[in-house]
C-alpha positions, 0 to 999 in steps of 0.5 A: 518556518522549517524548524517550526514544523520539524517535529510534526514532520517527524511525526508524519514520517513515523505515521507513514512507517506505521502504515508500512508495518500494518500494511505488510505484516500479515503478508509476511506471516501468511504461511505462518498463519496457514501452518499454525492455524490452518487458514486457507489462502482465500481467508489470508487474502481476505485479511488484505481485503479487510485491511484496505476495505476498512481504509476505503470506508474511512476514505469515503467518510472523509471524502464527504464529511471532512468538515465535521471533524477536528482534523488536527485532533484526528491527526494526533489520534491516528497513530494511537489507534494503530497501537491498539490494533497491533496489540489486539492483533498480537495478543488475541491469537496468543490467549485464544488460539482457537479463535486466532482468525477472529483476533487477526480480523479485529486487530486488522480492522482497528489498525486499518482504520488508523491507516485510512486516517493516515493516508487521508490526513498525513499527505495534506498535512505535509502539503500544508507545510510551506515548502519550495517544492511541494511535489518533491516533499510529497514524494519524500513522504511516500519514500519514507513508507517504502523505507519503512517496509524495508525496515519491518521486513529486515526486522521480521526476517531476522526475528523469525529466523532466530526466534521462530514463527511460533513466537510471531506474537511478540514481533507484532507487539514490538512493532507497536512501538512505531505508532507509539513514537508517532503519538509522542511526537504529535503530542504538543505539536502544532498541526497545520490546518488542512481545509475541507473541500467545502471551504476551498471554493470548489464544491464536491458536486462540481468536482465529481462531475469532472471526467478528469477526477475519475480518470485520476481515481481510476489511475490510482486504483490501477496503481494501487492494485499493481503495487499492493498485489505484488507487495502482499503476495511476494513473500508467499509466492517466492517461497511456495511457487518458486521454492526459494527459502523464506529468509532469502525470499524475504531479504532478496525479494520482498525487502528488495521490492521495498528498496526499489520502491524507496529508491524510485520515490527518493529519486523523484523527490530529488530530480523527478519531473514529467510525472505522466511519462513516469507513470506510463513507463512504470506501468510498462515495466510492471507488466513485464515484471509480473509476466516474468515472475509468473512464467520464468522457469528460473527461480532467481529470475522470478525473484528479481522480477518481483523485486524490480516491480517495486521500482516500476510501481514506486510512483504509480500511487504518489504520482496519481496523487500529484496529478490530482493535486495539480488538477484540483488545487482547491479540492482540500481533504476531499481530493486526498480522500477520494484518491485514497479510496481509489487506491485502497479499492485497487489494493483490496481487489488485487491481492484478494483476486490473486488469493481466490484464483490461487485457491480455485486453480489449486483445487481444480482436478484439470489444473492438478494434472496440468501441474503434474505435467509441468512438474509443479504442485497444485499450489504452485500452479495456482500462484502462478495463475494468480500472478498472471491475473495480477499482471492485468492491472499494470497492463490496463494502466498503460492506456490510462497513464498514456492518456494522462501523459499525452493529455493537457498539462496540469497547469492548463487544466488547473487554470480552467478549473480554478 
């Protein structure tokens, strides 16, 4: 049975690596885009909002209409869509630099659609493959995402250091090889059938009436915001706010963030248990890391606080999925879709809010005088203010995860809701 699904599992892992590429490429290039095309921080943050809002739209469509789709075929087409998006993202600004932002938006919408499909369909596809410990398999899948982030950051950092940011187009185009490989792996494989919620015995209407569902959605919203806000802004924050050279900031900040995230998820995949407790202490740790990164006068301490946030937030997204799957075992694709929608909403709101706060504070005359007294420039003060606002997401999550941890055991709730 394991050999029967080996190729489809590799295809799923490759698709998750694709998600790590398209989800983190733009933030690594934020300052490159600002330098080459004069794009504002708000518009740069808007790219992240477009990314996750598109995924959110896909999530909502699948939440209520998954039974209308040929799911195995859609799974196979998902990475091919990412190939198209990355090609447009890379080549449009190359040929029409005066419309660079339009090309970035078009490419982002297309490859974000692929990511939306992937996060809705890849997790239940892995869950549908027989396994001794489904929780650990789910954590392993999400750890692949984190290690994919490490891979793309390492490649990007070396490329930009050796080739230069003016040639970023070929970097983005080269990453299209990852979803292309996933498409090849999916070709001719047997994708396990994933049931839609309507066929699972628990109707969507009944599920959306349950407070436990919305607690799970709120939990992944906060987890997605806490994780993605730091992931999306870490590179620019370390370079602009802390004055750390980009190559070192990306390697010891952004890449180490991803390493810590991968380590946390891999550890849970091996020995993890009591997900409620892990969620709670993860939120506490993330809050402290955000605070340290924002106010520390020592750049190296701020760098490692950014990196350690990866470990603290590593299980907030997949952990919320584990809780929801335990509480609604017959929810089918609907549960994964509605949870993905919650996570994507958090991942949209958090980074965009930081961009808006950064621009607003940097442009404020009063803030400019305060920045001068603190021996900072306006952009640095704006980014520090944005980081403090980002801290609110894991801070609120502490209470939500405490409720999950101290609540009834998932098995007891599952028995009542079956």
